[in-house]
C-alpha positions in Angstrom: 0.0 0.0 0.0 1.5 3.3 -1.1 0.7 6.7 0.3 1.4 10.0 -1.6 3.9 12.4 -0.1 2.8 15.0 2.4 3.9 18.5 1.5 4.7 21.1 4.2 5.7 18.8 7.1 9.4 19.4 7.7 11.0 17.0 5.2 8.5 14.2 5.4 8.1 12.9 1.8 7.0 9.3 1.9 5.0 7.3 4.4 6.5 4.0 5.6 5.4 0.7 4.0 2.7 -1.1 5.8 2.5 -4.9 5.7 -0.9 -6.4 5.5 -2.1 -9.9 6.5 -3.6 -11.5 3.5 -5.1 -14.6 5.2 -5.7 -15.9 8.6 -3.5 -18.9 8.0 -0.4 -16.8 8.6 -1.4 -16.1 12.2 0.2 -18.8 14.3 -0.2 -19.7 18.0 -3.7 -18.3 18.4 -6.0 -20.6 20.4 -9.6 -20.7 19.5 -10.8 -22.8 22.5 -12.4 -21.1 25.4 -10.9 -21.5 28.9 -12.8 -23.7 31.3 -14.9 -21.9 33.9 -15.2 -23.4 37.3 -17.3 -22.5 40.3 -15.8 -20.1 42.8 -14.3 -21.7 45.8 -15.8 -21.4 49.2 -12.9 -19.2 50.3 -13.5 -16.8 47.4 -17.1 -16.6 48.2 -16.4 -15.8 51.9 -13.8 -13.2 51.0 -16.3 -11.4 48.7 -18.9 -11.6 51.4 -16.5 -10.3 54.0 -15.4 -7.5 51.7 -19.0 -6.5 51.0 -19.9 -6.6 54.7 -16.9 -4.5 55.6 -17.8 -1.9 53.0 -21.4 -1.7 54.2 -20.3 -1.4 57.8 -17.9 1.4 56.8 -20.8 3.2 55.1 -23.0 2.7 58.2 -20.3 4.1 60.5 -19.7 7.1 58.3 -23.4 7.9 58.3 -23.6 7.4 62.1 -20.7 9.9 62.5 -22.5 12.4 60.3 -25.6 12.0 62.3 -23.7 12.5 65.6 -22.1 15.7 64.2 -25.5 17.0 63.2 -26.8 16.2 66.7 -23.9 18.0 68.3 -24.5 21.0 66.0 -28.2 21.1 67.2 -27.1 20.8 70.8 -24.6 23.6 70.4 -21.7 21.4 71.5 -20.0 21.3 68.1 -16.9 23.5 68.0 -16.1 23.3 64.3 -18.9 23.6 61.7 -16.6 22.3 58.9 -16.3 18.9 60.6 -20.1 18.5 60.3 -20.0 19.6 56.7 -17.2 17.2 55.8 -18.9 14.3 57.6 -22.2 15.0 55.8 -20.6 15.3 52.4 -18.6 12.1 53.0 -21.7 10.2 54.1 -23.6 11.5 51.1 -21.0 10.4 48.6 -20.7 7.0 50.2 -24.5 6.5 50.3 -24.7 7.5 46.6 -21.9 5.0 45.7 -23.6 2.3 47.7 -26.9 2.8 45.9 -25.1 2.7 42.5 -23.3 -0.5 43.4 -26.6 -2.1 44.6 -28.2 -1.0 41.4 -25.4 -2.6 39.3 -25.6 -5.8 41.3 -29.4 -6.0 40.7 -28.9 -5.3 37.0 -26.2 -8.0 36.8 -28.3 -10.6 38.6 -31.2 -9.8 36.3 -29.0 -10.3 33.3 -27.7 -13.6 34.6 -31.2 -14.8 35.3 -32.2 -14.0 31.7 -29.3 -15.8 30.1 -30.3 -18.9 28.2 -28.1 -22.0 28.6 
């Protein structure tokens, strides 16, 4: 395949040659078989469960902290207003992320249930 020369680009006169593959028989070492899929082990399932539980407890503790800061503000015992603002924003972001993850998990489960075997 030949390209015409490009004028005006600092001395570039000809594009390099490009080799093309004419057939798929010249590609060697490509496997067409699918890897075997096995069920997850019990340890993997427990580690996922633990990870999900830890993340949800972290969200819960963050929301509890934000609630405590709000209560302190209402009582008048909060010294720094920015602490309550930061805690509230942190809990808002974490709750939004949690709802997004829950939505994706539900969508994934629905997709799996609709798959035909």
